Structures are given as C-alpha cells and as structure tokens.
Phi, psi and omega in degrees: 000139186283136173293135178298157176280129179297127170289141176287141179265120187242126177240125174260118183242119174221171184289299186247150167320123175104339179304312182296315183294329174297310191239351186238340197295328182294311181299318176305311184302316175303319179286331178288318172301334173278000179102009181282155170266126194258136176229138175229128188225109178256121189287338182250154184270357177078023191285350179255005186270046186198153170244009178225337184264162174288161180300320180287331185280316179290324174303323178287330174293317184282334170297317175298319187289326181288324177295318176301315181298313179308316188298331184302321180251008168076037181266146172288133179256134179251138186293150178287165185247333193226156165296159163303140176064022182228022176267101186238152184271090183214169186303309178296319181296313183298318174317308185292316180296314176307310183301317177299316186293305176296334170299319188275324177060058176293148164274330179233127179243114177255134181213184182274171174295138171295353187235057185271173180273357176213152188293334177295327173295308182300318178294325175306308178304314180295315177294322184288322181289315174306310183298321179289320172301330181259012181302335180253017178262097175305339185267356169279110186278125177257153180229123342302171185286132172228145179285149182289155176218155187236015178285154192293158174220130184258133184250138174227142183246138175268165185282160176290151181311321187290338198061021180227157173277177178310335177257022172074009180281134179297138177246137191246124183290162175289321181204165181236143178247125182288110179253007185307325183275352181234024177294320176302325172290325180289326172295316178303314185293314185285336170294337171302328191272062180298319179295330186277329177293324174302315184289318182289325175306318189279304202279326192233001176072022180281066186296350184233066184299295188296327177297310181307316179299313177299318176291326172305316180297313176302319174300314179296321179296312182307312174297335178283339173087357181226337193248152177284315179226137179213160171247135187264141181223154169250136179260135187278158175297144183282346196291127180093351186234329179186178182290164183296339183253009188280108188216073188288334179295308186297329181296323186286320178269346167061240186285358173277006176250133180226117181282132177287139183291148181290134180277000000 
C-alpha cells in the first residue's frame, strides 16, 4: 500500500496573543488552503494586556481568544510558556521552546523580526531561531526532553507592526504574499482578540485596531505593485536549517508570492 504524502507542517511563533493575527495570519490561511498542517504558538500569556483585570483573569481571557482565533483557520493552538515581559533569551527559556519545536517538527517556521519595537518580540524571534537551529543536536537538552530530528526547516520573518525598525527606518521585505482573498479570515481572527482591542484603545489610542491591520496590508499591497492586500516577509539564511534553494513557502503559495526587486 502506498504511503500517504506527508502534509507540510507550518508553525507560527510570536510573542503575544494577536501578534500572529496582525502580521502572519493571511499567509497562514493560504498555506492551510494549500494543504499544510497549521500550528500557532504565542510564547507569552498576555497577562499585562489590560487596565482592569487581574493578571490571572486576563491570561485566561486571552487564552480563550487565542484558541478561538486559531480555530478560524483550523490551526492547532499551543499553550504559552511565559508571562508578558518575561520572554528572555536564556538557557532555561531556550530549553522549553526547543522542546516545543521538536514536538511539533515544523517544515516551515514563521516568526517575528529580529529588529522589532519591543524586546518580547525580539527575544521570541531569537528563541525560535535557535530552537530550530539546534533541532538536530542530541546534546542540546530540552525541557521536557524531546528527541532531536534532522529534517530541513525553512525560516521566514514577518515585518514589525509599524513597518519600521525601532529607529523608525522603513523596512522593505524580501517578498510579498497576496492575502486579498483571505482578508475576511484575517479580520475574523484578529476580531477574536476582543480584550486586546479594548486594551489598545485605552493604552495606545488605537481606536481603529482592525482598520490599522487592514491598512498595513493595503500598504504592503501597494508596495508590491501587484496586490490589493499583502503581507511582507523576510527569508532567513538557510545556513544550518535547509538547502540554499529550499523555499517551501513560496512553492506552496505559488502565484500569490511576489519577490521584491533587488535595490
């Protein structure tokens, strides 16, 4: 009997509940439609994202919202490991993130930019990248213990939410993904994070939380020169992760991907 073809496994790792929905969920939805198995993992529990609830109460609310959002595209949701502002690039944290990554065994890893506006985002990126790099090292001890594996993994970084680096310099992606057809799902996923919209309205004056997401995608679409709405991506160096021409994200989304011209 012929063995079934393995579905590619896609893991999106971000710092906080709603980070994936803001910057990655359109591409995730397209990958799911192309047959990939989807996983979403936010490392922090969102315990600081409120001005009225206790840490424990808001963490419970945001966990439920995250599960609801993942269900929109049929993604497996993974539990957070840390409190907000407690994502550190250290040995104990790396051991825990490495265990999670080895258990999931992604073929495609989506994570945040290494040059983001807050440290939780930057440290999430560093932990995810190092966990992927050490996936095949048996002597790298994880917590809990998970066996090493050596299949290729392709890494991609989303843009920062501001579309600039921390010093306000605009960032230009390596390629654009046309998310026009899945903007309804992206909007629905972000709308699940009701408590975060409330918090941002109060703390940052973002009265148009969902509209700001849509305008970011519209801006990326305009920059692509081809699409109405797009998400921008950077492709990580393949060294230590996969072959130089291994680019499964682009292979899966096909014509919905447009590589930015070299400057």
